[in-house]
N, C-alpha and C positions, 0 to 999 in steps of 0.2 A: 229324875227319871221315876216314873211310877211302874210297879210291878203289877201285871194282870193277875187277878185272883178270880177263879172261876169255882163256884160252889154248886152243890147238888141243888135241885129245884126245891123252893120253899112255898108250899100251898098258901102261906099267908101274903105272898106277893100280889095276889089278885085283889084282896081286900085292901091292902095298902095302897094299891095303885089306884083303886076305885075312890079311896078317900082324897088322894092328891088330885086326880083329875077333876073331881067336884069341887075341891077348895080352889084350884087354879081357874076353872071355868066361872065360878061365882065371882072371884077377884077381878078377872079381867072383862066379864061381861059379853055383850054381843060382838065385840071386835074378835074374840075368840070363836071362830066359826065352830070348830071341833077340837076337843082335847082328848086324846086318846092313849092308852097303854100300848106300847109297841116294844119291839126288841125281845130279847130271850126271856126276860122276866114275864112276859105276857103269854108265853106259851106253856101250857100245862106240861110238866114232866122235865122241861128244858133246863139244864145246867146254865149257869149266868154268872156273870159279874154281879155282885149284889148291890147293883145300883139300877134304880128304876129308869127306863127311857120312856119318855112321854113325847108326843107329837102334838104340836098347837098348830092348826091350820088357820090361816089368814088371807085376807084379800090382797093386802100390800104389806111387804116385809119392812120397810122404812117406817111406815106409819105405825105399825105395830111395835117395832123395836122402841120407837120414841115413847109410845104410850105406855108400854109394858115394863119399861126399866125400873121406874119408881114402885109400881105396886109389887112386881116380882121381889124387889129388893127387901120389901118388908116380910117376906117368906124366906129369905136367906139366899136368894139366887143373885148370881154375878153373870152379866153378859161376857161371853168369851170372844176372842176375835175370830173363830172359825165361821166362814161365811160360804162355804161350798161343801157339798157332799162328794164322795166318790162317785164318779160316772162308770157304770158298769162296762165291763170289756164287752166289745163287740157292740156298743151303742154309739151311733153317730151323733148323738145328741151333743150340742156345744155346753162347755162348762156353765154358761150362763143360764141354762134351764135347771141346773142343780143348785141353786142358791138357797140359802137359809140364814136364819139368826139363831144363835144357840146360848143358852144360859145353863149354867150347872149350880148345883147347891151341894156343898161339902161342909155344912154347918154342924159341929158336935151336937149330938143328941137329936138330930133330925135325920130322917132318911135321905141317903144321897140320891140325887136326880140329875139326869141329862135331860134337858127340855129343848127339844128340836123344833123350831118355828119354821114352818115351810109354807109356800103359797099352795092355796086350794087348788086342787087339779093338776098340780106340777108332777113331773115324773118321780121325784124324790119322794114326795107325799105319798104317792101311790105305791112306790116300792116298798116302803116301810110297812104298810098295810099288806100287801100281797104276800111279803116273806111271812108276817105273822100269820095270815089267815091260812096260807099254804101248809105251814107246819101245824096249825091246829086241825085241819082237815087230813093230815098224814102222819098221825102220831107214830106210826112205825119208823118214820125217818128221824124222830127226834133223839133217839139214844145214840145213833151214829154221829149226828151232828154235835151233840152234848160231849160225847168222848172226844171227838177231834178238838173241840174247844179246850177241854180240860187238858188234853195231851200238849196242845199248843202252849197254853198257859203255863205249864210245868216246865217247858224248855226254853221260853222266851221270857227275859226278865224285864223287858221294857214294853209297856202297854201301846206305845205307838207303832213298835215293830210288830207286836201281836196283831194289830189292828190291820196293818198293811198285808201281812200274811194271810188273814182271815178274809180280806175281801175277795180274792179270786174264788173262793169256796162259796161266798155269798153270792158272786155272779153266776156260778154253776146252778145253785139252788134257784136262783131267780129266772134262769133259763128254763127250767123245767116247770117252775111256778106259773111262768107266762103261758106255756102250753096248757097248763090246767085251768087257768082263767079264761083261755080261749074256748076251751072245751065246755066248761061249766056256765059260762056268762058271768063269771065273777067280776063284780065291781066294787069298788071302794065305798 
């Protein structure tokens, strides 16, 4: 069991993520259609687990997984068995639309990373970008969500339970973010 640790925002996360996304994009080449910094560490002022979340967008998950396993291993990544994302409450999407491949890096001396590989144009690829961009456009919402995460992490000693309890709040944020996207014309 892993304990969730949520820390105050670190301004160095942006620079660290830029270096990581550049390194991964160069390593994987054109099969990596996009490599982006997502999640709480990508949002200015947001408290977060001190782990980079990166999103790798690809045309085909199975081809990408086979092609990327070797190169990513050289950077300390290990492919993990998780192959689906949480489908937001209220969505009628089948689980099959929320597939992914996932690597993480927990190598001593290197920044920890969660690397989510998703299909370009998929709803889970879009959600990760919408979540990030909505909070960036609404900085007044950041402190409340950050406090929620810090309070939850302080009370819940298991990272999997922490994630399960956080998911419905993310679903609520995304509901509001979808309205914002419709009004503003936001596109990933």
